[in-house]
C-alpha atoms as a printed R data frame, in Angstrom:
    type eleno elety resid chain resno      x       y       z
1   ATOM     1    CA   MET     A     1 93.785  83.171 111.633
2   ATOM     2    CA   LYS     A     2 90.036  83.179 112.011
3   ATOM     3    CA   THR     A     3 88.709  83.400 115.536
4   ATOM     4    CA   PRO     A     4 86.498  80.376 116.321
5   ATOM     5    CA   ARG     A     5 82.828  81.233 116.707
6   ATOM     6    CA   PRO     A     6 81.659  80.669 120.298
7   ATOM     7    CA   ALA     A     7 79.198  77.903 120.960
8   ATOM     8    CA   LEU     A     8 75.680  79.012 121.780
9   ATOM     9    CA   PRO     A     9 73.229  77.025 123.900
10  ATOM    10    CA   SER     A    10 71.767  74.118 121.978
11  ATOM    11    CA   THR     A    11 68.286  75.628 122.114
12  ATOM    12    CA   TYR     A    12 69.541  78.739 120.260
13  ATOM    13    CA   ARG     A    13 71.368  76.672 117.646
14  ATOM    14    CA   ARG     A    14 68.365  74.396 117.110
15  ATOM    15    CA   ARG     A    15 66.023  77.352 116.655
16  ATOM    16    CA   LEU     A    16 68.433  79.056 114.280
17  ATOM    17    CA   LEU     A    17 68.746  75.988 112.051
18  ATOM    18    CA   GLN     A    18 64.982  75.523 112.062
19  ATOM    19    CA   ALA     A    19 64.405  79.183 111.266
20  ATOM    20    CA   MET     A    20 66.872  79.215 108.404
21  ATOM    21    CA   ALA     A    21 65.398  76.052 106.924
22  ATOM    22    CA   ALA     A    22 61.865  77.337 107.233
23  ATOM    23    CA   GLY     A    23 62.813  80.727 105.826
24  ATOM    24    CA   GLY     A    24 64.348  79.162 102.729
25  ATOM    25    CA   THR     A    25 61.381  76.908 102.186
26  ATOM    26    CA   LEU     A    26 58.734  79.548 102.684
27  ATOM    27    CA   ALA     A    27 60.515  82.068 100.470
28  ATOM    28    CA   ALA     A    28 59.574  79.945  97.475
29  ATOM    29    CA   ILE     A    29 55.896  79.868  98.398
30  ATOM    30    CA   ASP     A    30 53.383  82.476  97.312
31  ATOM    31    CA   ARG     A    31 53.268  85.021 100.129
32  ATOM    32    CA   ASN     A    32 49.511  85.388  99.836
33  ATOM    33    CA   ARG     A    33 48.666  81.750 100.244
34  ATOM    34    CA   ALA     A    34 45.657  80.737 102.326
35  ATOM    35    CA   LEU     A    35 46.224  80.336 106.055
36  ATOM    36    CA   ALA     A    36 46.832  76.854 107.339
37  ATOM    37    CA   GLN     A    37 44.195  75.325 109.551
38  ATOM    38    CA   ALA     A    38 45.306  74.724 113.130
39  ATOM    39    CA   ALA     A    39 44.225  72.364 115.869
40  ATOM    40    CA   PRO     A    40 40.827  73.301 117.400
41  ATOM    41    CA   ASP     A    41 42.144  73.191 120.982
42  ATOM    42    CA   TYR     A    42 44.730  75.943 120.453
43  ATOM    43    CA   LYS     A    43 44.871  78.568 123.214
44  ATOM    44    CA   ALA     A    44 46.904  81.763 123.456
45  ATOM    45    CA   LEU     A    45 47.499  83.967 126.493
46  ATOM    46    CA   VAL     A    46 47.501  87.651 125.471
47  ATOM    47    CA   CYS     A    47 48.887  90.045 128.082
48  ATOM    48    CA   VAL     A    48 48.126  93.756 127.614
49  ATOM    49    CA   TYR     A    49 50.317  96.008 129.729
50  ATOM    50    CA   LEU     A    50 48.768  99.472 130.030
51  ATOM    51    CA   GLN     A    51 51.820 101.265 131.471
52  ATOM    52    CA   GLY     A    52 49.948 102.297 134.616
53  ATOM    53    CA   GLY     A    53 47.436 105.098 135.060
54  ATOM    54    CA   ASN     A    54 44.314 102.974 135.600
55  ATOM    55    CA   ASP     A    55 42.267 103.964 138.647
56  ATOM    56    CA   GLY     A    56 41.465 100.521 139.956
57  ATOM    57    CA   GLU     A    57 39.367 101.854 142.852
58  ATOM    58    CA   ASN     A    58 36.979 103.409 140.326
59  ATOM    59    CA   THR     A    59 37.088 100.533 137.850
60  ATOM    60    CA   LEU     A    60 35.449  98.076 140.237
61  ATOM    61    CA   VAL     A    61 33.637  99.393 143.330
62  ATOM    62    CA   ARG     A    62 32.064  97.579 146.283
63  ATOM    63    CA   TYR     A    63 28.331  97.610 145.621
64  ATOM    64    CA   ASP     A    64 27.008  96.447 148.993
65  ATOM    65    CA   THR     A    65 25.846  99.185 151.384
66  ATOM    66    CA   ALA     A    66 28.759  99.004 153.827
67  ATOM    67    CA   GLY     A    67 31.378  98.680 151.117
68  ATOM    68    CA   TYR     A    68 30.004 101.527 149.020
69  ATOM    69    CA   GLN     A    69 29.751 103.811 152.049
70  ATOM    70    CA   LYS     A    70 33.422 103.164 152.779
71  ATOM    71    CA   TYR     A    71 34.271 104.002 149.158
72  ATOM    72    CA   ALA     A    72 32.189 107.185 149.289
73  ATOM    73    CA   SER     A    73 33.874 108.283 152.522
74  ATOM    74    CA   VAL     A    74 37.255 108.201 150.801
75  ATOM    75    CA   ARG     A    75 35.978 109.598 147.482
76  ATOM    76    CA   PRO     A    76 33.142 111.980 148.280
77  ATOM    77    CA   PRO     A    77 31.424 114.030 145.551
78  ATOM    78    CA   SER     A    78 33.788 116.907 146.317
79  ATOM    79    CA   SER     A    79 36.739 114.751 145.202
80  ATOM    80    CA   GLY     A    80 35.737 115.101 141.567
81  ATOM    81    CA   ILE     A    81 36.123 111.354 140.968
82  ATOM    82    CA   HIS     A    82 33.149 110.121 142.987
83  ATOM    83    CA   LEU     A    83 30.848 107.600 141.266
84  ATOM    84    CA   PRO     A    84 27.201 107.575 142.383
85  ATOM    85    CA   GLN     A    85 26.112 104.074 143.288
86  ATOM    86    CA   ALA     A    86 23.173 104.276 140.873
87  ATOM    87    CA   GLN     A    87 25.606 104.701 137.960
88  ATOM    88    CA   LEU     A    88 27.601 101.565 138.721
89  ATOM    89    CA   LEU     A    89 27.055  98.415 136.657
90  ATOM    90    CA   PRO     A    90 26.432  95.671 139.245
91  ATOM    91    CA   ILE     A    91 27.994  92.230 138.983
92  ATOM    92    CA   GLN     A    92 27.930  89.264 141.324
93  ATOM    93    CA   PRO     A    93 31.115  87.143 141.598
94  ATOM    94    CA   GLY     A    94 30.409  83.452 141.765
95  ATOM    95    CA   ASN     A    95 32.924  82.854 144.566
96  ATOM    96    CA   LEU     A    96 31.903  85.787 146.810
97  ATOM    97    CA   ALA     A    97 28.725  86.947 148.483
98  ATOM    98    CA   THR     A    98 29.799  90.570 148.053
99  ATOM    99    CA   PRO     A    99 28.450  92.370 144.973
100 ATOM   100    CA   PHE     A   100 30.566  94.837 143.012
101 ATOM   101    CA   GLY     A   101 29.895  97.438 140.366
102 ATOM   102    CA   PHE     A   102 31.873  98.274 137.242
103 ATOM   103    CA   HIS     A   103 32.526 101.879 136.263
104 ATOM   104    CA   PRO     A   104 29.691 103.075 133.954
105 ATOM   105    CA   ALA     A   105 32.160 103.217 131.037
106 ATOM   106    CA   CYS     A   106 32.899  99.480 131.414
107 ATOM   107    CA   GLY     A   107 29.685  98.112 129.936
108 ATOM   108    CA   PRO     A   108 31.485  95.658 127.610
109 ATOM   109    CA   LEU     A   109 33.403  94.266 130.609
110 ATOM   110    CA   LYS     A   110 30.164  93.695 132.509
111 ATOM   111    CA   THR     A   111 28.717  91.866 129.506
112 ATOM   112    CA   LEU     A   112 31.744  89.555 129.295
113 ATOM   113    CA   PHE     A   113 31.692  89.003 133.062
114 ATOM   114    CA   ASP     A   114 28.005  88.060 133.035
115 ATOM   115    CA   GLN     A   115 28.763  85.629 130.193
116 ATOM   116    CA   LYS     A   116 31.523  84.059 132.342
117 ATOM   117    CA   ARG     A   117 34.085  85.089 129.744
118 ATOM   118    CA   LEU     A   118 35.916  87.563 131.991
119 ATOM   119    CA   ALA     A   119 37.439  87.217 135.451
120 ATOM   120    CA   VAL     A   120 38.756  89.961 137.689
121 ATOM   121    CA   ILE     A   121 41.910  89.341 139.710
122 ATOM   122    CA   ALA     A   122 41.993  92.010 142.408
123 ATOM   123    CA   ASN     A   123 44.589  93.163 144.941
124 ATOM   124    CA   VAL     A   124 47.522  92.349 142.677
125 ATOM   125    CA   GLY     A   125 50.589  94.473 143.230
126 ATOM   126    CA   MET     A   126 54.158  94.635 144.384
127 ATOM   127    CA   LEU     A   127 53.719  94.783 148.161
128 ATOM   128    CA   ALA     A   128 56.032  92.279 149.818
129 ATOM   129    CA   GLN     A   129 53.411  91.434 152.455
130 ATOM   130    CA   PRO     A   130 50.033  92.699 153.711
131 ATOM   131    CA   SER     A   131 50.839  96.231 154.820
132 ATOM   132    CA   SER     A   132 49.362  99.214 156.579
133 ATOM   133    CA   ARG     A   133 50.216 102.852 156.016
134 ATOM   134    CA   ALA     A   134 51.787 103.074 159.457
135 ATOM   135    CA   GLY     A   135 53.953 100.035 158.815
136 ATOM   136    CA   LEU     A   136 55.178 101.360 155.476
137 ATOM   137    CA   GLU     A   137 55.924 104.827 156.864
138 ATOM   138    CA   SER     A   138 57.754 103.537 159.937
139 ATOM   139    CA   GLY     A   139 59.731 100.922 158.072
140 ATOM   140    CA   GLY     A   140 58.328  98.177 160.277
141 ATOM   141    CA   THR     A   141 56.864  96.461 157.207
142 ATOM   142    CA   THR     A   142 59.056  95.132 154.403
143 ATOM   143    CA   ARG     A   143 58.606  97.508 151.480
144 ATOM   144    CA   PRO     A   144 59.135  96.974 147.762
145 ATOM   145    CA   SER     A   145 62.396  98.347 146.435
146 ATOM   146    CA   ASN     A   146 62.086 102.068 145.617
147 ATOM   147    CA   LEU     A   147 58.386 102.241 146.448
148 ATOM   148    CA   PHE     A   148 56.676 105.212 144.708
149 ATOM   149    CA   SER     A   149 59.232 105.150 141.867
150 ATOM   150    CA   HIS     A   150 57.101 104.453 138.794
151 ATOM   151    CA   SER     A   151 59.956 103.010 136.711
152 ATOM   152    CA   ASP     A   152 61.077 100.681 139.504
153 ATOM   153    CA   GLN     A   153 57.536  99.461 140.130
154 ATOM   154    CA   GLU     A   154 57.123  98.814 136.391
155 ATOM   155    CA   LEU     A   155 60.193  96.595 136.560
156 ATOM   156    CA   ALA     A   156 58.829  94.821 139.630
157 ATOM   157    CA   VAL     A   157 55.437  94.186 137.998
158 ATOM   158    CA   GLN     A   158 57.015  92.753 134.850
159 ATOM   159    CA   SER     A   159 59.561  90.643 136.726
160 ATOM   160    CA   GLY     A   160 57.182  89.516 139.472
161 ATOM   161    CA   ASP     A   161 59.811  90.400 142.065
162 ATOM   162    CA   PHE     A   162 59.181  93.164 144.623
163 ATOM   163    CA   SER     A   163 62.930  93.601 145.150
164 ATOM   164    CA   GLY     A   164 63.232  95.113 141.687
165 ATOM   165    CA   PHE     A   165 66.542  93.418 140.950
166 ATOM   166    CA   THR     A   166 65.372  90.509 138.777
167 ATOM   167    CA   ARG     A   167 66.059  91.140 135.099
168 ATOM   168    CA   THR     A   168 63.945  88.285 133.775
169 ATOM   169    CA   GLY     A   169 60.187  88.622 133.442
170 ATOM   170    CA   TRP     A   170 57.522  86.204 134.567
171 ATOM   171    CA   GLY     A   171 56.495  85.805 130.939
172 ATOM   172    CA   GLY     A   172 60.061  84.992 129.907
173 ATOM   173    CA   ARG     A   173 60.436  82.473 132.715
174 ATOM   174    CA   ILE     A   174 57.246  80.734 131.587
175 ATOM   175    CA   ALA     A   175 58.684  80.629 128.053
176 ATOM   176    CA   ASP     A   176 61.837  78.998 129.466
177 ATOM   177    CA   ARG     A   177 59.686  76.215 130.909
178 ATOM   178    CA   LEU     A   178 57.738  75.780 127.656
179 ATOM   179    CA   ASP     A   179 60.784  75.615 125.379
180 ATOM   180    CA   ALA     A   180 61.337  71.898 125.974
181 ATOM   181    CA   ALA     A   181 57.632  71.204 125.350
182 ATOM   182    CA   ASN     A   182 57.857  72.845 121.916
183 ATOM   183    CA   ALA     A   183 60.786  70.937 120.465
184 ATOM   184    CA   GLY     A   184 60.829  71.169 116.695
185 ATOM   185    CA   THR     A   185 58.688  74.315 116.607
186 ATOM   186    CA   LEU     A   186 60.067  77.246 114.657
187 ATOM   187    CA   PHE     A   187 58.773  80.089 116.794
188 ATOM   188    CA   PRO     A   188 59.483  80.685 120.484
189 ATOM   189    CA   ALA     A   189 56.650  80.422 122.977
190 ATOM   190    CA   LEU     A   190 56.529  84.179 123.542
191 ATOM   191    CA   THR     A   191 56.030  87.076 121.129
192 ATOM   192    CA   SER     A   192 56.318  90.744 122.094
193 ATOM   193    CA   ILE     A   193 54.623  93.488 120.067
194 ATOM   194    CA   ASN     A   194 56.439  96.294 121.873
195 ATOM   195    CA   GLY     A   195 60.124  95.472 121.952
196 ATOM   196    CA   LEU     A   196 62.208  93.358 124.292
197 ATOM   197    CA   ARG     A   197 60.685  94.300 127.631
198 ATOM   198    CA   THR     A   198 61.577  92.814 131.003
199 ATOM   199    CA   PHE     A   199 58.345  90.811 130.958
200 ATOM   200    CA   ALA     A   200 59.442  88.945 127.821
201 ATOM   201    CA   SER     A   201 63.046  88.276 128.906
202 ATOM   202    CA   GLY     A   202 63.953  84.744 129.930
203 ATOM   203    CA   LEU     A   203 67.175  83.003 130.898
204 ATOM   204    CA   ALA     A   204 67.270  80.612 127.931
205 ATOM   205    CA   SER     A   205 64.407  81.637 125.639
206 ATOM   206    CA   ILE     A   206 64.432  84.601 123.269
207 ATOM   207    CA   PRO     A   207 61.034  86.054 122.331
208 ATOM   208    CA   LEU     A   208 60.069  87.054 118.831
209 ATOM   209    CA   THR     A   209 59.693  90.858 118.818
210 ATOM   210    CA   VAL     A   210 57.339  92.310 116.222
211 ATOM   211    CA   PRO     A   211 56.366  95.988 115.837
212 ATOM   212    CA   ASP     A   212 52.732  97.053 115.593
213 ATOM   213    CA   ASN     A   213 53.045  97.463 111.814
214 ATOM   214    CA   PRO     A   214 54.276  94.960 109.220
215 ATOM   215    CA   TRP     A   215 57.245  96.979 107.926
216 ATOM   216    CA   PHE     A   216 59.966  95.312 109.932
217 ATOM   217    CA   THR     A   217 61.717  93.257 107.296
218 ATOM   218    CA   LEU     A   218 63.762  93.607 104.139
219 ATOM   219    CA   PHE     A   219 60.715  92.466 102.199
220 ATOM   220    CA   GLY     A   220 58.030  94.901 101.160
221 ATOM   221    CA   SER     A   221 58.344  96.146  97.571
222 ATOM   222    CA   ASN     A   222 56.091  95.256  94.687
223 ATOM   223    CA   ARG     A   223 59.022  93.469  93.046
224 ATOM   224    CA   TYR     A   224 59.637  90.086  94.635
225 ATOM   225    CA   ASP     A   225 62.996  89.828  92.849
226 ATOM   226    CA   PHE     A   226 64.125  92.999  94.667
227 ATOM   227    CA   ASP     A   227 63.054  91.442  97.950
228 ATOM   228    CA   VAL     A   228 65.189  88.387  97.255
229 ATOM   229    CA   LEU     A   229 68.216  90.498  96.273
230 ATOM   230    CA   ARG     A   230 68.001  92.597  99.438
231 ATOM   231    CA   ASP     A   231 67.656  89.508 101.562
232 ATOM   232    CA   ALA     A   232 70.628  87.851  99.858
233 ATOM   233    CA   ALA     A   233 72.773  90.978 100.313
234 ATOM   234    CA   MET     A   234 72.008  91.125 104.027
235 ATOM   235    CA   ARG     A   235 72.766  87.436 104.465
236 ATOM   236    CA   GLU     A   236 76.098  87.912 102.668
237 ATOM   237    CA   ILE     A   237 76.976  90.717 105.089
238 ATOM   238    CA   LEU     A   238 76.025  88.549 108.052
239 ATOM   239    CA   SER     A   239 78.191  85.697 106.771
240 ATOM   240    CA   LEU     A   240 81.390  87.755 107.154
241 ATOM   241    CA   SER     A   241 83.730  86.643 109.920
242 ATOM   242    CA   ARG     A   242 83.629  88.552 113.176
243 ATOM   243    CA   ALA     A   243 86.341  89.443 115.645
244 ATOM   244    CA   ASN     A   244 84.672  88.974 119.030
245 ATOM   245    CA   VAL     A   245 81.946  87.070 120.817
246 ATOM   246    CA   TYR     A   246 79.524  90.010 120.860
247 ATOM   247    CA   ASP     A   247 79.621  90.345 117.085
248 ATOM   248    CA   ASP     A   248 79.191  86.588 116.699
249 ATOM   249    CA   VAL     A   249 76.125  86.457 118.925
250 ATOM   250    CA   ALA     A   250 74.616  89.533 117.231
251 ATOM   251    CA   GLN     A   251 75.230  87.907 113.842
252 ATOM   252    CA   ILE     A   252 73.506  84.670 114.809
253 ATOM   253    CA   LEU     A   253 70.513  86.424 116.352
254 ATOM   254    CA   SER     A   254 70.217  88.709 113.316
255 ATOM   255    CA   GLU     A   255 70.126  85.678 111.034
256 ATOM   256    CA   GLU     A   256 67.448  84.100 113.196
257 ATOM   257    CA   GLY     A   257 65.446  87.333 113.183
258 ATOM   258    CA   LEU     A   258 65.594  87.605 109.393
259 ATOM   259    CA   ALA     A   259 64.459  84.026 108.993
260 ATOM   260    CA   ALA     A   260 61.575  84.522 111.423
261 ATOM   261    CA   SER     A   261 60.538  87.772 109.723
262 ATOM   262    CA   SER     A   262 60.313  85.996 106.374
263 ATOM   263    CA   VAL     A   263 57.639  83.821 107.967
264 ATOM   264    CA   VAL     A   264 55.811  86.586 109.840
265 ATOM   265    CA   PHE     A   265 55.657  89.088 106.983
266 ATOM   266    CA   PRO     A   266 53.295  87.017 104.775
267 ATOM   267    CA   ILE     A   267 51.006  86.460 107.762
268 ATOM   268    CA   LEU     A   268 50.676  90.186 108.444
269 ATOM   269    CA   GLN     A   269 50.194  90.922 104.732
270 ATOM   270    CA   ASN     A   270 47.589  88.218 104.158
271 ATOM   271    CA   PRO     A   271 44.797  89.835 102.036
272 ATOM   272    CA   SER     A   272 42.363  87.071 103.010
273 ATOM   273    CA   SER     A   273 42.686  87.638 106.745
274 ATOM   274    CA   VAL     A   274 39.411  87.130 108.584
275 ATOM   275    CA   VAL     A   275 40.406  89.167 111.658
276 ATOM   276    CA   ALA     A   276 41.971  92.208 109.953
277 ATOM   277    CA   PRO     A   277 38.619  93.819 108.960
278 ATOM   278    CA   TYR     A   278 37.628  94.047 112.623
279 ATOM   279    CA   PHE     A   279 40.415  96.604 113.093
280 ATOM   280    CA   ALA     A   280 39.749  98.613 109.922
281 ATOM   281    CA   SER     A   281 38.248 101.610 111.744
282 ATOM   282    CA   LEU     A   282 40.755 101.592 114.623
283 ATOM   283    CA   ASP     A   283 44.062 103.435 114.602
284 ATOM   284    CA   THR     A   284 45.632 103.577 118.048
285 ATOM   285    CA   ASN     A   285 48.798 101.988 119.401
286 ATOM   286    CA   VAL     A   286 46.794  99.403 121.313
287 ATOM   287    CA   SER     A   287 44.517  98.554 118.375
288 ATOM   288    CA   ARG     A   288 47.478  98.150 116.002
289 ATOM   289    CA   GLN     A   289 49.245  95.898 118.467
290 ATOM   290    CA   LEU     A   290 46.130  93.796 119.052
291 ATOM   291    CA   LYS     A   291 45.605  93.515 115.290
292 ATOM   292    CA   THR     A   292 49.134  92.126 114.960
293 ATOM   293    CA   VAL     A   293 48.453  89.690 117.797
294 ATOM   294    CA   ALA     A   294 45.188  88.552 116.196
295 ATOM   295    CA   MET     A   295 46.787  88.019 112.782
296 ATOM   296    CA   LEU     A   296 49.690  86.053 114.282
297 ATOM   297    CA   ILE     A   297 47.216  83.805 116.084
298 ATOM   298    CA   GLU     A   298 45.212  83.443 112.879
299 ATOM   299    CA   GLY     A   299 48.322  82.489 110.907
300 ATOM   300    CA   ARG     A   300 49.904  80.260 113.532
301 ATOM   301    CA   GLY     A   301 49.766  77.295 111.181
302 ATOM   302    CA   GLN     A   302 52.538  78.908 109.095
303 ATOM   303    CA   THR     A   303 54.907  79.218 112.048
304 ATOM   304    CA   LYS     A   304 55.282  75.508 112.748
């Protein structure tokens, strides 16, 4: 007797059916077709998580006399990380009277800031409340869970919860809210280029996870008929009955992933991409990930 497949939330089922339908339709279309034109008011929020290590106090420094003197008293020349005031790149925030200065290596950031194309959000962190050193050391101030543990603070930053016990991310929770606003759309609201991180995890939504290179699918040979045979073989394997709920859920999500990849792969292989040449001379993890992001945005018309 075959065990009945468990029911998944309607949003998962709807996305799966849409993905399968789109995958079958797009498989018959030339994979190098021109990119579809999208609406001119499209906007995408790209979040780059740098894994820590940035010295924020030297990225943006108080440039007024009193503020710089305070900085220099904490980081004198003998510290080895002192920045002379004359080397700073001054900027003037529109909402503050206090001037600041970017690190001398941040010239492109100053240019974008002066063009009003960049904003700086300062004093963002995982403190539960405004705190002093004495309060944190004495325990009189509420402290984040496992303060000074890098891994725990990473979790807190991605979840937006100083307690460190929330397993959904603030990006995933936003995607949960946007799911209803994107009814009928093939792709989820959130795409991760570095695996299923806490930031991308929601309660109801599942992000599309794409590696920083295009080789993440069964497709990829010079023989399209081989691609189709491999895809058909995998789908036949996935169609086999399963014995428990975990296998069933994994099967459904695998099918959805294959269908989504059949849409993404042509976008990342598009020989007529306008944005790809900008990354031709770059070969770092960040540049490869940003190239993937740029090409997905460029080809968004194919994901609808």
